[in-house]
VOBA-542675 format. One record per residue: x, y, z of N, C-alpha, C in turn. Coordinates in pm, whole numbers, plus 50000, padded with zeros to 5 digits. Each point is the difference from the previous one (the first is absolute). Layout:
BEGIN
XYZXYZXYZ...
//
This chain:
BEGIN
500844988250000499165011850000500895012550000499395011450012500755012549990500675003750131499245000050109500565003650131500864988850057501065003750069500914990350062499754999450150499954988050058499744998950144501025007350087501255000749954501025006750081499795015150011499115005549919499705014350006498985003250109499374989750057498875002150090500194992350130499185003750098499944992850125498534997950036499774990450084498644997350046499505012050078498785004049974499415011150076499664994850138500705004950099499834995250136498965008150076499885012549968499125008950075499025006549904498755000250036499025007349920499384992249887499914986950011499284992549898500784988649941499564995749883500614988749932500715004949875500864991849948500665003249876501495002150016500535008649915501445002849999500225015050002501215003850037500385014149992501435000549946500325010749928501355001049941501095000150106501074992849971501154999550089501205007349940500085000249868501135006249931499495010949906500925007449943499605010549906499344993849877500384987849962499384993449886498524997150028499694996650125498614997750038499175012649989500595011350039499295012849989499815003849853501004997549917499875002949856498924991049940500004987350036498974990749952498615005350035499805003950126498715005250045499605012449920500955009049978499715012149924499654996849855500764990849939499754996449860498694992549982499504994050104498704993349994498875010150023500175008950097498915008950040499885012749916501105006649972499945013149933499344999249862500384990749911499324999449870498504997150014499634991750097498594997050020499245012450046500585007650091499365012350048499865010049887501035001449919499945009149886498914995549903499964987049969498974994649910498615003250052499774997950130498685002350057499625014950002500995008750008499705014350010499765006649864500414993649892499785005849867498554997949957499385010349942498584999049965499714993349865501014994549934499834994949864499314986449993499954992850107499584986149994498534998350037499354990549936498624996850034499994991850130498824998750058499884992250124500364985349976499644994949882500314986149968501524998049992500705009449938501464999049990500635000950138499535009350080500525001350137499794987150079498814994249987499694987850073500894988449952500204998849871500844989449946501455001650046500545012149988501395002450040500164997950151499045004550079500064998250144499994985150035499134992249937499954985750025501304993149963500565003349885501274994149958501145004150093500005012850040501045005050091499934992750134498794998550054499834993150128500424985449988499624993449890500384986049980501514998549995500665008749923501474999549992500635002350136499505010150071500565003550130499814988650100498834993750000499764988950091500944988349971500194996849873500894988949964501445003250040500475012049968501395003550030500255001150150499115006550072500195001750145499874986450071499074991649954499874986750060501294992049978500565001049881501274993249972501105005050093500085012950019501015005750089499784995150143498755000250048499714996050138500334985250023499714991749902500234985650016501494996950000500785007549924501434996949988500885007950097499415008450085500795007250101500664990050094501235002350029500714991150093499745004650142499644990250084499775002650141500634988850080500535003750116500574989650085498894994050087500374990050080499024992850081499295009250099500755009450058499405009350096498975008949932500315005049880499045008349927498744992249963500164987449962498844991549971499114998550123500624997650115499254998150123499275012950040500695011449993499395012850035498825002949907500214997949870498935002549903498814990850024500274987450030498914990450026499175004150121500665004150106499275004250120499215012849973500605009449930499305012549968498794997449911500154991249900498884996549912498894993150078500384991050092499004993150082499225009950083500705009450064499335009950084499065008849918500455004149882499155008149912498784992149956500194987349968498884991749957498974998250112500474997950122499074998650112499195012850021500645011449986499285012750014498935001249891500394997149875499045001249889498844990350015500284987850044498934990250021499055004950109500555005350107499165005250108499095011349952500555009249923499205011149947498934995049904500344990349915499014994449908498854993250077500334992350101498974993250079499115010250070500595010150062499225010450067499105007249900500555003149882499205006849897498834991649952500234987049977498924991249954498944998550108500414998050124499044998750111499195012950015500675011549991499305012950009498975001349888500394996549878499055001049888498804990850019500244987950046498904990550020499055005150107500545004550113499155004750110499255012649961500705009849943499335012649966498964998249891500284991549901499004997749895498834991750053500254990750091498924992050058499065008950083500555010050066499165009350077499125008449908500405001549875499205007349901499104990649921499944987550041499194989749935500414997149856501305001249973500514996049868501444995450019500294988249949501344994650017500915004949887500995008050035500955005349903501414997250051500834994549911501384997050035500885003949883501155005650028500985003049896500714986949964499664994449887500524986949962501485000249970500555011449967501455000949979500744997050131499465005150111500624997250130499884985250035498864994049969499804985750028500954991649915500105003449871500904992749910501455001650046500395012150042501375002250048500284991350122499064999350092500184992250122500104985049970499054994949923500024985749970501124996549902500315009049907501124997749909501314999050076500175008750100501204999450083500094986850075498864995250051499994987250071500354988449907499505000649877500324989649902501485000249963500535011949977501435001249966500874995150115499605003150123500764995350117499994984850006498844994049976499894985450001500884993749894499935005249878500824994749891501485001650033500375011650053501415002350036500474990250105499184997650102500374990550104500194985949944499114995749912500104986649942501284998849918500265009949914501184999549914501295000650083500045009050097501215001550080500274988050091498944993750050500194988050080500564988649916499584999149874500544989749910501485002549970500415012649999501405003449976500844997950126499354998150114500664997850129500965011350035499485012349995500815011650038500195000750149
//
């Protein structure tokens, strides 16, 4: 891909992803963002063209950044720290999703109509399914 893993480091604070570590990483970020911002600010393009270019740009960026994140070198301590941080974040998100779903069910039931945000339900059950699959696969690998 275009970006090199040695130009970046794992984002430790303030979310997920990567952040530039070297000047090449900063140049990469600028060369990805500045032309896109200029393209979006010019009035010459139709909405369909903007939508197509935005979709292609996002797809390229996701593929390249995912490649960088997967190939970043981390030692055993960094893996452990990241795993614990991800677990804690996941538990918080699951708790908020459960509270949100319960609140929606109770408040809509009091109005005599059952309404639930199915995206939250799918996220919760999808996470449980992914966790189950991960546990099965990892147990077979005997990690």
